[in-house]
C-alpha positions, 0 to 999 in steps of 0.5 A: 853277855847271852840272853834268853830269847825271851829277855832279848824281845823285852830288851827290844820292845818286840812283841811276840808277834812281831817275834813270830812274823820276823823268825817265820817259825809256825806259832806254836813252835816259837812259844815253845822256844821262848817260853823255854820249852822247846830246844830249837835245831840249828835252823830254827835257832838262825830264824831267832837269832836273825829276827832278834838281829843278834849271833847265835851264839848270844842267845842262850837256849834250852829249857827254862823249867827242871824236868824232872822225872816220874817213878811209877810203883806200878799198879797196886 
């Protein structure tokens, strides 16, 4: 069953700092991936999956927050 990066970390008892150290990505990028605000590149996916000792396909990637379209009426 696929789980998010956050779910894998909780299941394995891995802290955010440990994940950053293991995957070798920038902490801001790692935070965005964990929070579901960034869809990682194939290289980033491999680094995170390796850090979690799971396959890339065992992680649910992508945005957790629905993307909303904002329509404006222009200057009033």
